[in-house]
C-alpha positions as CSV (number, residue, x, y, z in Angstrom):
1,M,-7.4,-14.3,15.7
2,S,-9.2,-17.3,14.3
3,T,-8.8,-19.2,11.0
4,I,-5.3,-18.1,10.3
5,G,-4.1,-19.3,6.9
6,V,-0.8,-19.5,5.0
7,T,-0.2,-17.9,1.6
8,V,2.8,-19.0,-0.4
9,S,3.7,-16.2,-2.9
10,P,6.6,-14.5,-4.6
11,L,7.1,-12.7,-1.2
12,G,7.5,-16.0,0.6
13,R,5.4,-17.8,3.1
14,I,3.0,-15.4,4.8
15,L,0.4,-16.0,7.5
16,T,-2.9,-14.4,6.8
17,A,-5.9,-13.7,8.9
18,P,-9.6,-12.9,8.1
19,G,-10.0,-9.2,7.3
20,V,-6.3,-8.7,6.6
21,Y,-5.2,-8.0,3.0
22,V,-3.6,-11.0,1.4
23,P,-0.6,-10.2,-0.8
24,Q,-1.4,-10.3,-4.5
25,S,-0.6,-8.6,-7.8
26,D,-0.2,-5.0,-6.4
27,S,2.0,-6.3,-3.6
28,F,4.2,-8.1,-6.0
29,L,4.5,-5.1,-8.3
30,L,5.5,-2.9,-5.4
31,A,8.0,-5.5,-4.2
32,E,9.8,-5.3,-7.5
33,A,10.0,-1.5,-7.2
34,I,11.4,-1.9,-3.7
35,R,14.1,-4.3,-5.0
36,R,15.2,-1.7,-7.6
37,E,15.9,0.9,-4.9
38,G,18.9,-1.1,-3.7
39,I,18.1,-0.9,0.0
40,G,20.3,-2.6,2.5
41,P,21.8,-2.3,6.0
42,G,21.2,1.1,7.4
43,T,18.3,2.0,5.1
44,R,15.3,3.1,7.2
45,V,12.0,1.9,5.6
46,L,8.4,2.7,6.6
47,D,5.7,0.3,5.3
48,M,2.4,2.2,5.5
49,C,-0.9,0.2,5.4
50,T,1.2,-2.9,6.0
51,G,-1.7,-5.4,6.1
52,S,-0.1,-8.8,6.6
53,G,3.4,-7.2,6.8
54,A,4.6,-9.1,3.7
55,L,6.3,-6.0,2.2
56,A,7.8,-5.1,5.6
57,V,9.3,-8.6,5.9
58,Y,10.6,-8.4,2.3
59,A,12.3,-5.1,3.0
60,A,13.8,-6.5,6.2
61,R,15.1,-9.5,4.3
62,L,17.0,-7.0,2.1
63,G,18.6,-5.7,5.2
64,A,16.6,-2.6,5.9
65,R,15.6,-1.3,9.3
66,V,11.8,-1.5,9.0
67,T,8.8,0.1,10.7
68,A,5.4,-1.1,9.7
69,V,2.1,0.7,10.4
70,D,-1.5,-0.2,10.1
71,S,-4.7,1.1,11.5
72,T,-6.2,-2.2,12.5
73,R,-5.3,-4.4,15.5
74,R,-5.6,-7.6,13.4
75,A,-3.2,-6.3,10.8
76,V,-0.7,-5.3,13.5
77,L,-0.9,-8.8,15.1
78,T,-0.5,-10.5,11.8
79,T,2.5,-8.4,10.9
80,R,4.2,-9.2,14.2
81,A,3.5,-12.9,13.6
82,N,5.0,-12.8,10.1
83,A,8.1,-11.0,11.4
84,L,8.6,-13.8,14.0
85,L,8.0,-16.4,11.3
86,A,10.6,-14.8,9.1
87,R,13.0,-14.2,12.1
88,R,13.2,-10.5,11.2
89,R,13.2,-7.6,13.6
90,I,10.4,-5.2,12.6
91,T,9.0,-2.3,14.6
92,V,5.2,-2.6,14.2
93,R,2.8,0.2,15.3
94,R,-0.9,0.7,15.2
95,G,-2.1,4.2,14.1
96,D,-3.8,6.3,11.5
97,L,-1.2,6.7,8.6
98,L,1.7,8.8,9.6
99,S,0.4,9.7,13.1
100,A,2.1,6.6,14.4
101,V,5.6,7.8,13.4
102,T,5.5,11.4,14.4
103,G,9.1,12.7,14.9
104,H,10.7,9.9,12.8
105,S,12.1,10.1,9.3
106,F,12.8,7.5,6.7
107,D,14.9,6.9,3.5
108,L,12.0,4.9,1.9
109,V,8.3,4.9,2.5
110,V,6.3,2.2,0.8
111,C,2.5,2.0,0.7
112,N,-0.2,-0.3,-0.7
113,P,-3.1,1.8,0.5
114,P,-6.9,1.2,0.2
115,Y,-7.6,2.5,-3.3
116,V,-10.7,0.9,-4.8
117,P,-13.5,3.3,-5.7
118,A,-16.6,2.4,-3.8
119,P,-20.3,3.5,-4.0
120,R,-20.0,5.3,-0.6
121,P,-17.9,8.2,0.6
122,G,-15.0,7.9,3.0
123,V,-13.5,4.6,4.2
124,P,-15.2,1.8,6.1
125,Q,-14.8,1.7,9.9
126,F,-15.3,-2.0,10.2
127,G,-15.0,-5.2,8.2
128,A,-12.6,-6.6,5.5
129,A,-13.4,-3.8,3.1
130,R,-11.2,-1.4,5.2
131,A,-8.3,-3.0,3.3
132,W,-9.5,-1.8,-0.1
133,D,-12.5,0.6,-0.2
134,A,-11.4,4.2,-0.4
135,G,-14.4,6.4,-1.2
136,L,-16.2,7.4,-4.4
137,R,-13.0,8.0,-6.4
138,G,-10.7,5.7,-4.5
139,R,-8.6,8.6,-3.2
140,A,-9.7,8.9,0.4
141,V,-6.4,7.5,1.7
142,V,-4.1,8.3,-1.3
143,D,-4.7,12.1,-1.1
144,R,-4.0,12.2,2.7
145,L,-0.8,10.3,2.1
146,C,0.4,12.6,-0.7
147,A,-0.1,15.6,1.5
148,A,1.6,14.2,4.6
149,V,4.5,12.0,3.4
150,P,7.1,14.8,2.9
151,D,7.1,15.2,6.7
152,V,8.6,11.8,7.2
153,L,11.0,11.6,4.2
154,R,14.6,12.4,4.7
155,P,16.4,14.5,2.1
156,D,16.5,12.5,-1.1
157,G,14.1,10.1,0.5
158,V,11.7,8.1,-1.8
159,L,8.0,7.2,-1.7
160,L,6.8,4.1,-3.6
161,M,3.0,3.7,-3.7
162,V,0.9,1.3,-5.7
163,H,-2.7,2.0,-6.7
164,S,-5.2,1.4,-9.4
165,G,-5.4,3.5,-12.5
166,L,-9.1,3.8,-11.7
167,C,-8.3,6.4,-9.0
168,D,-6.3,8.6,-11.5
169,A,-2.5,8.3,-11.5
170,E,-2.1,11.8,-12.9
171,A,-3.9,13.2,-9.9
172,T,-1.5,11.4,-7.6
173,L,1.5,12.8,-9.5
174,D,0.0,16.4,-9.3
175,A,-0.7,16.0,-5.6
176,L,2.9,14.8,-4.9
177,E,4.4,17.6,-7.0
178,R,2.3,20.2,-5.0
179,S,3.8,18.6,-1.8
180,G,7.2,19.4,-3.1
181,L,8.2,15.9,-4.4
182,R,9.5,14.9,-7.8
183,A,7.0,12.2,-8.9
184,T,6.9,9.8,-11.8
185,I,5.2,6.5,-12.7
186,A,7.8,3.8,-12.1
187,D,5.7,0.7,-13.2
188,R,2.5,-0.2,-14.9
189,T,0.8,-3.5,-15.4
190,S,-2.7,-4.7,-16.4
191,I,-4.6,-7.4,-14.6
192,P,-8.1,-8.9,-15.0
193,F,-10.8,-7.4,-12.7
194,G,-10.8,-9.1,-9.4
195,P,-13.8,-10.1,-7.3
196,V,-14.3,-6.7,-5.7
197,L,-14.4,-4.8,-9.0
198,R,-16.6,-7.5,-10.7
199,E,-19.1,-7.2,-7.8
200,R,-19.5,-3.4,-8.4
201,L,-19.0,-3.4,-12.1
202,D,-22.4,-1.9,-12.9
203,W,-21.8,1.0,-10.5
204,L,-18.3,1.6,-12.0
205,R,-19.7,1.7,-15.5
206,R,-22.5,4.1,-14.5
207,T,-20.0,6.5,-13.0
208,G,-17.7,6.3,-16.0
209,L,-14.8,4.9,-14.1
210,V,-14.7,1.9,-16.5
211,G,-15.9,1.6,-20.0
212,P,-18.7,-0.7,-21.1
213,H,-16.3,-3.3,-22.5
214,D,-13.4,-3.0,-20.0
215,S,-12.3,-6.2,-18.3
216,H,-8.8,-5.3,-17.0
217,E,-7.5,-2.9,-14.4
218,E,-4.3,-1.0,-14.7
219,L,-2.0,-1.0,-11.6
220,V,0.7,1.7,-11.3
221,V,3.6,2.3,-8.9
222,V,4.2,5.9,-8.2
223,R,7.7,6.9,-7.3
224,A,8.3,10.3,-5.6
225,E,11.6,11.7,-4.4
226,K,12.1,14.5,-1.9
227,R,14.0,17.4,-3.5
């Protein structure tokens, strides 16, 4: 990896690499939800779409036994580097969502998936946009996760997932309920549109995903518990 940088944030000092998601507002909101779960020694945590591994390291600092998964080699290497930097033991695997942890189960699954609506179907196969673009409605990854996550949750296990209000929080709640989980919105916050949304603002307005005068994006943390 080249041009490795360092980000200092509420999650601590994190190494970052080109093409790997840098922790920001959604990461910090999800970290606060993780803290409220009261995890500690013996808690088995899965961090899906781990990116830099910042949330995996955060959960490990709270004492959890953490597995982190991402689909890209660069994210996996960055997460391993951040685990070493933090002196935390984290199992890091490369794979497509839950396929990397078949046969395992967890008390807590956390996920900051790609969720930004994009003017093209599906998810990119290459480039930095893999970290955020998620199809025309931003649900290409979210819907897959909602359907599959019960298979890796232990009884009374919890999913915490953050995404934009642009990709329809109510649809996420409905999908999780259909999968047999009890789902609620645990947190909401509003932030100004970032560079990606500003760049495609005309398209978002044409499709009705944002209003003509909207300038802020709502972020939500969805909490779902296995009955």
